[in-house]
C-alpha positions in Angstrom: 174.7 237.5 159.7 174.9 233.8 159.9 178.0 232.4 161.5 180.3 230.2 159.5 180.3 226.5 160.4 183.8 225.3 161.0 184.9 222.8 158.4 186.3 219.4 159.5 189.5 218.3 158.1 189.1 215.4 155.7 191.5 213.2 157.6 191.1 209.6 158.8 191.8 209.7 162.5 190.6 206.0 163.1 193.4 203.6 164.1 194.1 200.7 161.6 192.4 197.3 162.3 194.5 194.5 163.6 194.5 191.2 161.7 192.9 188.3 163.8 195.3 185.5 164.5 194.0 181.9 163.7 193.5 180.0 166.9 195.5 176.8 166.9 193.6 173.5 167.8 194.9 172.5 171.0 195.3 168.9 172.1 192.9 169.5 174.8 190.2 170.9 172.4 190.9 168.0 170.0 190.4 165.5 172.8 187.1 166.8 173.9 185.8 167.1 170.3 186.6 163.5 169.7 185.2 162.5 173.0 181.8 164.1 172.5 181.7 162.8 168.9 182.4 159.3 170.0 180.0 159.5 172.9 177.2 160.8 170.6 177.9 158.0 168.1 177.9 155.4 170.9 174.6 156.8 172.2 173.1 156.7 168.8 174.3 153.2 168.2 172.9 152.0 171.6 169.7 153.8 171.0 169.5 152.3 167.5 170.4 148.8 168.8 167.8 149.2 171.6 165.1 150.3 169.1 165.9 147.5 166.7 165.9 144.9 169.5 162.7 146.1 171.1 161.0 146.6 167.7 162.2 143.2 166.6 160.9 141.5 169.7 157.5 143.3 169.2 157.3 142.4 165.5 158.4 138.8 166.2 155.7 138.3 168.8 153.1 139.8 166.5 154.0 137.7 163.4 155.5 134.5 164.7 152.4 132.7 163.6 153.4 133.5 160.0 156.7 131.8 160.1 155.2 129.0 158.0 152.8 129.1 155.1 149.7 129.0 157.3 147.0 130.4 155.1 146.5 130.5 151.4 144.7 133.3 149.6 141.3 132.3 148.3 139.5 133.2 145.1 135.8 133.5 144.6 133.6 133.6 141.5 131.1 136.3 140.6 128.5 134.8 142.9 130.8 134.7 145.9 131.3 131.0 145.6 134.8 129.7 146.5 136.6 128.8 143.2 139.5 127.4 145.1 142.6 128.4 147.0 145.1 130.3 145.0 146.5 127.0 144.5 149.8 126.9 146.3 151.1 123.4 146.9 152.3 122.9 150.4 152.4 120.2 153.1 152.2 120.3 156.8 155.4 121.7 158.5 158.1 119.2 159.1 159.6 119.1 162.6 163.3 119.6 163.2 164.1 116.0 163.7 162.3 115.0 160.5 164.7 117.0 158.4 168.0 115.1 157.7 171.1 116.9 159.0 172.8 116.7 155.6 169.7 118.4 153.9 170.1 121.3 156.3 173.8 121.5 155.7 173.2 121.6 151.9 171.2 124.8 152.4 173.7 126.2 154.9 176.6 125.6 152.5 174.8 127.3 149.7 172.9 130.2 151.3 174.8 131.1 154.5 178.0 129.2 155.4 178.4 131.2 158.6 174.9 130.4 159.8 176.0 128.5 162.9 178.3 131.4 164.0 176.4 134.7 163.5 173.6 136.1 165.6 171.2 136.7 162.8 173.1 139.3 160.9 176.5 138.5 159.4 178.6 141.7 159.4 181.4 140.0 157.5 179.1 138.8 154.7 177.5 142.3 154.4 181.0 143.9 154.2 182.2 141.4 151.6 179.0 141.9 149.5 179.4 145.7 149.7 183.0 145.5 148.5 182.1 143.3 145.6 179.2 145.6 144.7 181.4 148.6 144.7 184.1 146.9 142.5 181.4 145.7 140.1 179.5 149.0 140.3 176.3 146.9 140.5 174.6 144.6 143.0 176.3 141.3 142.5 176.1 139.6 145.9 173.6 139.6 148.7 174.5 139.8 152.3 171.3 138.4 153.8 171.6 135.4 156.1 169.2 132.5 156.3 167.7 134.2 159.4 167.2 137.4 157.5 165.6 135.6 154.6 163.2 134.0 157.0 162.4 137.4 158.5 161.9 138.9 155.0 159.3 136.2 154.2 157.2 137.1 157.3 156.2 140.5 155.8 154.0 141.0 152.7 155.6 144.3 151.7 158.5 144.0 149.3 159.5 147.7 149.0 163.2 148.3 149.0 163.7 150.9 151.7 166.1 151.5 154.6 163.3 151.1 157.1 162.3 147.8 155.6 165.9 146.6 155.8 166.1 147.7 159.4 162.9 145.8 160.2 164.4 142.7 158.6 167.4 143.0 160.8 165.1 143.5 163.9 163.2 140.4 163.1 166.3 138.4 162.4 167.8 139.3 165.8 164.6 138.5 167.5 164.5 135.1 165.8 168.0 134.3 167.0 167.1 135.3 170.6 164.0 133.1 170.7 164.9 130.0 168.7 167.7 127.5 168.3 169.6 127.3 165.0 167.9 124.0 164.2 164.5 125.6 164.7 165.4 128.6 162.5 166.7 126.4 159.6 163.6 124.2 159.9 161.2 127.2 159.8 163.1 128.5 156.8 162.9 125.2 154.9 159.1 124.9 155.7 158.5 128.5 154.5 160.5 129.1 151.3 159.3 128.9 147.7 160.5 126.1 145.5 159.2 127.3 142.1 155.7 128.2 140.9 153.2 127.3 143.6 155.4 124.9 145.6 156.1 126.0 149.2 158.0 124.1 151.9 160.7 121.4 151.7 158.3 118.4 152.0 156.0 119.7 149.3 159.0 120.2 147.0 160.3 116.7 147.7 157.0 115.2 146.9 156.5 117.3 143.8 160.0 117.0 142.2 160.9 113.5 143.4 157.7 111.8 144.5 159.3 111.4 148.0 157.4 112.4 151.1 160.0 111.0 153.6 162.9 113.4 153.6 165.2 110.9 155.1 165.1 108.9 151.9 166.4 111.8 149.7 169.7 111.1 148.0 172.6 113.6 148.0 171.9 114.8 144.4 168.3 115.4 145.3 169.2 117.4 148.4 171.6 119.5 146.3 168.9 120.0 143.6 166.5 121.4 146.2 169.3 123.6 147.8 170.0 125.1 144.4 166.5 126.5 144.0 166.2 129.4 146.5 168.6 131.5 144.4 166.2 131.2 141.4 163.1 129.1 141.9 162.1 129.3 138.2 165.6 129.4 136.6 166.8 126.4 138.6 163.6 124.4 138.4 164.6 120.8 137.5 161.3 120.2 135.5 161.3 123.4 133.4 165.0 124.1 133.2 166.8 120.8 133.8 170.2 122.0 132.3 170.2 125.1 134.5 169.3 122.9 137.5 172.1 120.5 136.9 174.7 123.3 136.5 173.5 124.9 139.8 173.4 121.5 141.5 177.1 121.0 140.7 178.0 124.4 142.4 176.0 123.4 145.5 177.8 120.0 145.6 181.2 121.8 145.3 180.3 124.1 148.2 179.2 121.1 150.3 182.5 119.4 149.7 184.6 122.5 150.4 182.8 122.9 153.7 183.3 119.3 154.6 179.8 118.0 154.4 180.4 115.4 151.6 183.4 113.8 150.1 184.8 114.4 146.6 183.6 110.9 145.5 180.0 111.7 146.7 180.2 115.0 144.9 181.1 113.4 141.6 178.5 110.7 141.9 175.7 113.2 142.7 176.9 115.7 140.0 176.4 113.3 137.1 172.9 112.0 137.9 170.3 112.9 135.2 166.9 114.2 136.4 164.1 112.2 134.8 161.2 112.3 137.2 157.8 113.3 135.8 155.2 114.4 138.5 151.7 112.9 138.1 149.4 115.2 136.2 146.8 116.9 138.3 143.9 118.4 136.4 142.8 121.6 138.1 139.8 123.8 137.1 140.0 127.4 136.2 143.8 127.5 135.7 143.7 130.0 132.9 141.3 132.3 134.7 143.3 132.0 138.0 146.5 133.0 136.2 144.8 136.0 134.6 143.5 137.0 138.1 147.0 136.7 139.6 148.4 139.0 136.9 145.7 141.6 137.4 146.0 141.4 141.2 149.8 142.0 141.0 149.1 145.0 138.8 146.3 146.7 140.9 147.9 146.0 144.3 151.6 146.2 143.7 152.1 142.9 145.6 154.3 140.1 144.3 153.0 136.7 143.4 154.5 135.3 146.6 152.8 138.0 148.6 149.4 137.1 147.1 149.9 133.4 147.4 150.5 133.3 151.2 148.9 136.5 152.4 145.5 135.1 153.3 143.8 137.4 150.8 140.2 137.0 149.6 140.0 137.8 145.9 136.5 138.3 144.5 136.5 137.8 140.8 134.0 138.2 137.9 134.3 134.6 136.7 131.1 132.7 135.9 131.7 129.1 136.9 129.3 127.6 134.2 130.8 129.7 131.4 134.4 128.8 132.4 133.6 125.1 132.7 132.0 125.2 129.2 135.0 126.9 127.6 137.4 124.5 129.3 135.3 121.5 128.1 135.1 122.7 124.5 138.8 123.6 124.3 139.6 120.0 125.5 137.4 118.5 122.7 139.8 117.9 119.7 136.8 117.6 117.3 136.3 121.4 117.6 139.6 122.1 115.9 141.0 121.5 112.5 143.3 118.5 112.5 147.0 119.2 111.9 149.3 117.5 109.5 151.7 116.6 112.4 151.9 116.9 116.2 151.7 120.7 116.2 148.2 121.7 117.4 145.9 124.3 115.9 145.7 126.8 118.8 142.9 129.0 119.9 142.0 131.8 122.3 138.6 133.0 123.6 137.4 135.7 125.9 133.8 136.2 127.1 132.8 139.6 128.7 129.7 141.0 130.4 128.5 143.9 128.2 127.2 146.0 131.0 130.4 146.2 133.1 133.3 144.8 131.1 133.7 142.0 133.6 135.4 138.9 132.2 133.2 135.9 132.8 135.4 133.3 131.2 138.6 133.0 129.1 141.0 130.4 127.7 144.5 131.2 126.4 145.1 127.9 124.6 144.6 124.2 124.3 146.2 122.0 127.0 146.8 125.1 129.1 149.2 124.6 132.1 149.7 126.7 135.2 151.4 130.0 134.3 151.5 128.8 130.7 151.6 130.9 127.5 148.3 132.7 127.3 147.1 133.8 123.8 144.5 136.0 125.5 147.1 138.7 126.0 150.5 137.4 124.8 149.6 136.5 121.2 148.8 139.3 118.7 147.3 138.3 115.3 145.9 140.0 112.3 142.1 140.3 112.7 141.2 140.5 109.0 137.7 141.6 108.2 136.7 141.5 111.9 138.2 145.0 112.1 136.0 146.5 109.4 133.2 147.6 111.8 135.7 149.2 114.1 137.8 151.3 111.6 135.4 151.9 108.7 131.7 151.5 109.3 131.2 152.7 112.9 133.4 155.8 112.5 131.5 156.6 109.3 128.2 156.5 111.1 129.6 158.5 114.0 130.7 161.2 111.6 127.1 162.0 110.8 127.8 161.9 107.0 126.5 158.3 106.6 123.7 156.1 107.9 123.2 152.4 107.3 121.0 153.3 104.4 123.7 155.3 102.6 124.9 153.9 99.3 128.6 153.0 99.2 130.8 152.7 96.2 131.4 149.1 95.1 133.2 149.7 91.8 136.4 147.8 91.0 139.0 150.5 91.7 142.4 151.3 93.1 143.2 153.8 95.9 146.7 155.2 95.2 148.1 151.9 94.0 146.2 149.9 96.7 143.8 147.6 94.8 141.6 145.4 97.0 139.1 143.0 95.4 135.7 141.5 96.0 134.6 137.9 95.8 131.0 138.6 94.8 131.8 140.9 91.9 131.3 144.6 91.6 128.5 147.2 91.2 128.3 150.9 91.1 126.9 151.0 94.7 126.1 148.7 97.5 124.2 149.3 100.8 126.1 149.3 104.0 124.2 146.3 105.5 125.0 144.2 102.3 128.6 145.2 102.4 129.0 144.1 106.0 126.9 140.9 105.5 129.0 139.8 102.5 132.2 141.1 104.0 133.0 143.0 100.7 136.3 144.8 100.7 135.8 147.7 98.2 133.1 149.5 100.3 135.2 149.2 103.5 138.3 150.7 101.9 136.3 153.3 100.0 134.6 154.4 103.1 137.8 154.7 105.2 139.2 156.7 102.3 136.2 159.0 102.4 136.2 159.7 106.1 140.0 159.8 106.4 142.3 157.1 107.7 143.1 159.1 110.8 139.4 159.1 111.7 139.2 155.3 111.6 142.6 155.0 113.3 141.5 157.2 116.3 138.1 155.5 116.6 139.8 152.1 116.8 142.1 153.4 119.5 139.1 154.7 121.5 137.7 151.1 121.4 140.9 149.8 122.9 142.7 148.4 119.8 146.5 148.9 120.1 147.8 150.5 116.9 151.1 152.0 115.7 151.7 155.1 113.6 152.6 152.9 110.6 149.1 151.5 110.7 147.7 154.7 109.3 147.0 153.4 105.8 144.0 152.1 103.9 144.9 148.4 104.5 143.7 149.1 108.1 140.1 148.8 106.7 140.8 145.1 106.0 142.6 144.4 109.2 146.1 145.1 108.1 148.0 146.1 111.2 151.7 146.0 112.1 151.3 144.1 115.3 147.8 142.6 115.2 145.4 142.3 118.1 144.1 139.7 120.5 140.8 138.3 121.7 140.8 140.5 124.8 141.0 143.7 122.8 138.5 142.5 120.2 135.9 141.5 122.8 136.3 144.9 124.6 135.8 146.7 121.3 132.7 144.8 120.2 131.1 145.0 123.6 130.8 148.8 123.1 128.4 148.1 120.2 126.4 145.8 122.5 126.4 148.4 125.3 124.9 151.4 123.6 128.2 152.9 122.7 129.9 152.8 126.1 133.3 151.2 126.3 134.3 149.2 129.4 137.8 148.1 130.0 137.9 144.4 130.7 138.7 143.3 134.3 138.5 140.1 136.3 138.7 141.3 140.0 135.9 143.1 141.8 137.5 143.3 145.2 140.4 142.1 147.3 140.4 141.9 151.1 143.4 141.2 153.3 143.6 138.6 156.1 142.0 141.1 158.5 139.0 141.5 156.1 140.0 145.1 155.2 139.5 146.1 151.6 142.8 146.2 149.9 141.4 147.0 146.4 138.0 147.6 144.8 137.1 148.1 141.2 135.7 151.6 140.8 136.0 152.5 137.1 133.1 153.7 135.0 132.7 153.2 131.3 133.5 155.8 128.6 131.1 156.8 125.9 132.9 156.2 122.6 130.0 156.5 120.2 126.4 157.5 120.1 123.6 155.1 120.9 122.3 155.5 117.4 125.7 154.4 115.9 125.9 151.4 118.1 122.3 150.5 117.3 122.8 150.8 113.5 126.0 148.7 113.8 124.1 146.0 115.8 121.3 145.9 113.3 123.7 145.4 110.4 125.9 142.8 112.2 122.8 140.8 113.1 122.4 140.2 109.3 125.9 138.7 109.3 124.7 135.9 111.6 121.2 135.6 110.2 122.2 135.2 106.5 125.9 136.2 106.1 129.4 134.9 106.7 128.7 134.3 110.4 125.7 132.1 110.0 127.2 129.3 111.9 127.4 131.4 115.1 123.6 131.6 115.4 122.2 130.4 118.8 118.9 130.6 120.6 119.4 134.3 121.5 119.9 137.3 119.3 123.5 137.5 118.0 125.4 140.2 116.1 129.0 139.8 115.0 131.6 139.7 112.3 133.9 137.1 110.8 137.6 137.7 110.0 140.1 135.7 107.9 143.7 136.3 107.3 145.2 134.6 104.2 148.5 132.8 104.1 150.5 135.6 102.5 152.2 132.9 100.5 151.9 133.2 96.7 149.7 130.6 95.2 148.6 129.3 98.7 145.0 130.0 99.5 145.0 128.6 103.0 144.6 130.9 106.0 146.8 132.0 108.9 144.1 133.3 111.2 140.3 132.9 111.5 138.1 134.9 113.8 134.6 135.4 115.0 133.7 138.3 117.3 130.1 138.4 118.3 127.7 139.5 121.0 124.3 138.7 122.5 122.5 141.4 124.5 124.2 140.0 127.6 127.7 138.8 126.6 130.4 139.6 124.0 133.0 137.0 123.0 135.9 136.8 120.6 137.4 133.6 119.2 140.7 133.2 117.3 142.1 130.0 115.8 145.4 129.4 114.1 148.9 128.1 114.5 151.4 129.8 116.8 154.1 129.7 114.1 152.3 129.5 110.7 154.3 128.3 107.8 153.6 126.4 104.5 152.7 123.2 106.4 150.9 124.9 109.3 148.0 126.8 107.9 144.3 126.5 108.2 142.3 125.0 105.3 139.0 126.0 106.7 137.7 129.6 106.9 136.2 131.7 109.7 133.1 129.5 109.7 135.3 127.3 111.9 135.6 130.0 114.5 131.9 131.0 114.2 130.9 127.4 114.8 133.0 127.2 117.9 131.7 130.5 119.1 128.1 129.3 118.8 128.8 126.0 120.5 130.3 127.7 123.6 128.0 130.7 123.8 124.8 128.6 123.5 125.8 127.0 126.8 127.4 130.1 128.4 124.4 132.4 128.1 122.2 130.0 130.1 123.6 131.6 133.3 122.5 135.1 132.3 119.0 136.5 132.2 117.8 137.0 128.6 117.7 140.7 127.5 117.2 142.7 124.3 119.6 144.8 122.4 119.4 148.5 123.5 117.5 150.7 121.2 117.8 154.5 121.4 114.6 156.4 122.0 115.1 158.4 118.8 116.6 156.7 115.8 117.9 158.8 112.9 115.5 158.6 110.0 116.8 156.7 106.9 118.1 158.6 104.0 115.2 160.0 102.0 114.8 158.4 98.6 113.0 160.5 96.0 109.5 159.3 95.3 109.3 157.9 91.7 106.3 159.2 89.9 104.0 156.8 88.0 105.5 156.0 84.6 103.4 154.5 81.9 106.4 152.9 80.1 107.5 149.8 82.0 109.9 147.2 80.7 108.2 144.0 79.5 109.1 140.7 78.0 112.3 140.1 80.0 113.8 136.7 79.2 117.1 135.1 79.9 119.2 132.1 78.8 122.5 130.5 79.8 125.2 129.2 77.4 127.4 126.6 79.4 130.0 126.6 76.6 130.7 130.3 77.1 129.4 130.7 80.7 127.4 133.7 79.7 123.8 134.7 80.6 122.0 136.6 77.8 119.1 138.9 78.7 116.6 140.4 76.3 113.5 142.6 76.8 111.1 144.9 75.1 112.3 148.5 74.9 110.2 151.5 76.0 109.4 154.7 74.2 110.9 158.0 75.3 114.0 160.2 74.9 117.3 159.5 76.5 116.2 156.2 78.0 118.7 153.9 79.7 118.1 150.5 81.4 119.1 149.4 84.9 119.6 145.7 85.3 119.3 144.1 88.7 120.5 140.7 89.8 120.2 138.4 92.8 122.3 135.2 93.0 121.2 132.2 95.1 123.4 133.1 98.1 122.2 136.7 98.3 119.2 138.1 100.2 118.4 141.0 97.9 118.8 142.3 94.3 121.7 144.5 93.4 122.4 146.8 90.5 124.8 145.2 88.0 124.3 147.5 85.0 123.2 151.1 85.2 123.6 152.5 81.7 122.4 149.9 79.1 121.1 151.6 75.9 120.2 148.5 73.9 117.4 146.2 75.1 119.7 143.3 75.7 122.9 142.6 77.7 125.2 139.7 78.4 126.3 138.9 82.0 129.8 137.6 82.1 130.2 137.6 86.0 128.8 134.1 86.4 129.7 131.2 88.6 128.4 127.8 87.4 125.9 126.0 89.6 124.3 129.2 90.9 120.7 130.3 90.2 120.3 133.9 89.2 117.3 136.2 89.1 117.0 139.4 87.1 114.7 142.3 86.6 115.1 145.5 84.5 113.9 149.1 84.9 113.8 152.0 82.5 115.7 155.1 83.7 114.8 158.5 82.2 117.8 160.7 82.5 115.9 163.9 81.5 113.6 163.6 84.5 115.9 161.5 86.7 113.2 159.0 87.3 113.1 155.2 87.2 110.2 152.9 86.2 108.8 150.1 88.2 110.6 146.8 87.8 109.9 144.4 85.0 108.9 140.8 85.3 111.5 138.6 87.1 113.3 136.0 85.2 115.2 133.1 86.8 118.3 131.5 85.1 120.1 128.4 86.4 123.7 128.2 85.3 123.9 124.4 84.8 127.4 123.4 83.7 128.1 121.6 80.5 128.4 117.9 81.2 131.1 116.0 79.3 130.2 112.8 77.5 132.2 110.5 79.8 131.4 107.8 82.2 130.7 109.5 85.6 132.7 108.4 88.6 130.8 107.0 91.6 129.9 109.6 94.3 132.2 109.6 97.2 132.1 111.7 100.4 134.7 114.4 100.2 136.6 116.0 103.1 135.3 119.3 104.4 137.9 121.6 103.0 137.8 124.7 100.9 140.3 123.7 98.2 140.0 120.5 96.2 143.2 119.2 94.5 143.4 117.4 91.2 146.4 116.2 89.4 147.3 118.9 86.9 145.8 122.2 85.8 143.0 124.1 87.6 139.3 124.5 87.3 136.9 126.7 89.3 133.3 125.9 90.3 131.4 122.8 89.5 133.1 120.4 87.0 135.9 123.0 86.4 137.4 123.0 83.0 140.5 121.0 82.1 141.0 117.3 82.4 142.7 116.2 85.5 142.1 119.6 87.0 142.0 121.2 90.4 138.7 122.4 91.7 138.7 125.4 94.0 135.8 126.2 96.3 132.9 124.3 97.7 131.7 121.5 95.4 134.3 122.7 92.8 136.0 119.8 91.1 138.0 119.0 88.0 137.3 116.0 85.9 139.2 113.1 87.3 140.2 115.4 90.2 139.2 115.5 93.8 136.0 117.3 94.9 136.8 120.5 96.7 134.0 120.5 99.2 130.7 119.0 100.3 127.7 119.1 98.1 124.1 119.7 98.9 122.2 116.5 98.5 119.3 116.9 96.2 119.8 120.6 95.5 121.6 121.8 92.4 122.8 125.1 93.8 126.4 125.2 95.0 128.6 127.8 96.6 131.1 129.6 94.5 134.8 129.7 94.2 137.8 129.7 96.5 137.2 130.3 100.1 133.6 129.5 100.1 132.1 128.4 103.5 131.4 124.7 104.1 127.9 123.8 103.1 126.1 122.1 106.0 124.5 118.7 105.4 121.0 120.1 106.0 121.1 121.6 102.5 121.1 125.2 103.6 123.1 127.6 101.4 125.8 129.4 103.4 127.3 132.5 101.9 131.0 131.9 101.1 133.7 133.1 103.3 135.5 135.9 101.5 138.9 134.5 100.5 139.8 134.9 96.9 142.8 134.8 94.7 144.7 138.1 94.7 144.0 140.6 91.9 146.8 142.9 91.0 149.3 141.6 93.5 150.2 138.9 96.0 148.2 138.4 99.1 149.9 140.2 102.0 150.5 143.6 103.5 154.0 144.9 102.8 155.4 146.0 106.2 155.9 149.7 106.2 158.9 149.3 108.5 160.6 146.6 106.4 159.3 146.8 102.8 161.0 143.5 102.0 158.9 141.5 104.4 155.3 140.4 104.0 152.8 140.7 106.7 149.9 138.4 106.8 147.2 138.8 104.1 144.4 140.5 105.8 141.2 140.3 103.9 138.4 137.8 103.6 137.8 138.3 99.9 140.6 140.6 99.0 143.2 140.8 96.5 146.4 142.7 97.0 145.7 142.2 100.6 147.5 145.2 102.0 149.2 148.4 101.0 152.6 148.5 99.5 154.3 151.3 101.2 157.3 152.9 99.4 
């Protein structure tokens, strides 16, 4: 029997816990706590001071040769030849005794009034600055002494960190330990920047006052120079004379308060007006140098001051010959349309290497100055028809749904209330090469509508064109963008066509080495394939036609050229002048984009000439620029897509015969007659070629009778016609009839002719009253619009071709060269169905620039 386990009583026998009493902090414990805390703080302070001192001495000894601007950075061209130093203007250092005492005191009063008292670091100034910053909740005052500023300038790094500040203090203390105050202020004045590329007190005195002897400086001149370190650009007396004068007054007030000058001297110096103009110094490669500087700052993170005085070697992509050519032609006023006043027609041009994207030459404007306004990157303008290959034709080819042999719609039509127009009339279809060559609008818009606006939008972005969401509309096909583009983006984009479909981002720097010859930066970026080789090949073949016999004919040079013109109309109702003209083209070696126009276009500042002006300039520059590059051929893919198969037409016995044509000048109608053919359901196709066209095109596809009248006539043109019979039952077409030629000679009024006079090379001739189009336009005292268009008793609207009856048509036609060659007209026409201009989607009340070469209703009205 198991024994019972005794049960324990459920009672708590543990004694209750006692509460701990808080120990009071005795005086003795407090003393030792404070003692060890203070000792540790003193030890850290001594260690920190020792480190700063030792480190400062070490850094001072290593860098004391950099106390003055001793070595400029150098820039080399693509062949490694020195282009020049990074063009800082400096003089030899000035010794202590050559700098007037009052000049030193002007800087001390302004920059560091306790300079003669502190040991390199001014604790009181730092404390005062900290208090002001806390009160203002922002950095409003600096606490750096002149010695610290000198120390700061020794180092190339500009990062704002605690360690950098500690290093600055170290150097400042070492400077004070190893130099007198006079030596420190002299080193400071020999080293600091005085605006732009001016370094050192003597160089500044020479540049701003023409005075190399500092002892000859007057009080107001000393104060002007002492005002500049706080803001070398803001207080530059040349660029900002009012700011400079205001700051000068503050400096003079400080000098008086600190006892360096009298109140009378202050008032006299305060009221002097700065009127010195430095002698002009022409320097080569300024525009390219400035672009290089901007790119160098971006890729290295260094400031302009760092790069100027760091002893860097910058190896660029510039071709000296090409840059010299572009500078020479920009300086030639005859290359630009003459303005009605002193406001110049401006321009921009970029030339790139197709293989790499390397920029070989650029120019951001006429009369370009150092760090001036560069239209290469800063100015964005509407590209007009130059954008058609990028947003319509190339993406259509890339989609695989079209080839260059695909027929495109060319009917007069509207696209959801957007109604563009053509200059050369309309037809059921047009080939893609003809549409590009003539810069017709309907096919470009129709094609973008077919492939989808988003497709063209994304394709343009892949080619580096900057677009906004509001640009997703059909006016994009004709260059209608909210912000526009620039010559850098356009040359980048077109170089992809020249480079077999590979897009290279433009760049100007190959490599940067520091003063120790170590590589600081090197370009290592490959191109991106943005389209197939077949697409780029087809686009090149079609854009070659633009230069050979189209709107870009004046860009032809001794090497193969493909390209596209672009014109943006004024956007002013009734004004047929242009805001922007472009030509973007490429040889197998180089791509270049040219823009011309006014910076601020208005009614009196518009271009009267068309994109032929830009094409002419392009050809003049590129003929010379390509000489430095080995001639190549455009890349051709190993396998080219076969053309669209056209059904073989069987032999048909019935052929149209007896075609004849006549022109009635009183009605301006061409009448055609022919012998009909036998058969059921027979229709007739009528084909026409005008004197400016390279091939026939269909103008009537469903004639039933054996005669038609052609109303779409421009007087002075020669027209050729032929007719075929189309059998709808078998879907076959006969061979062409005989070809008949009709010259549309105008009706000559029975009046005494005026003597021939040479007329200005403009697109629009002006009469006294009324208007007339073409040769001898109707209406007495009329206005003639277009080349060789003139009203009776009016002014001739353009040049005529000596000895040749043919003339170019209507408004916007290109200038006819004196050699008698017929040049296809530039596509600018009066609006059809609306005013020229793209209604801004963001602000429907404002009108963007008209954006087509031959368009009407030049944009999309966005609700």
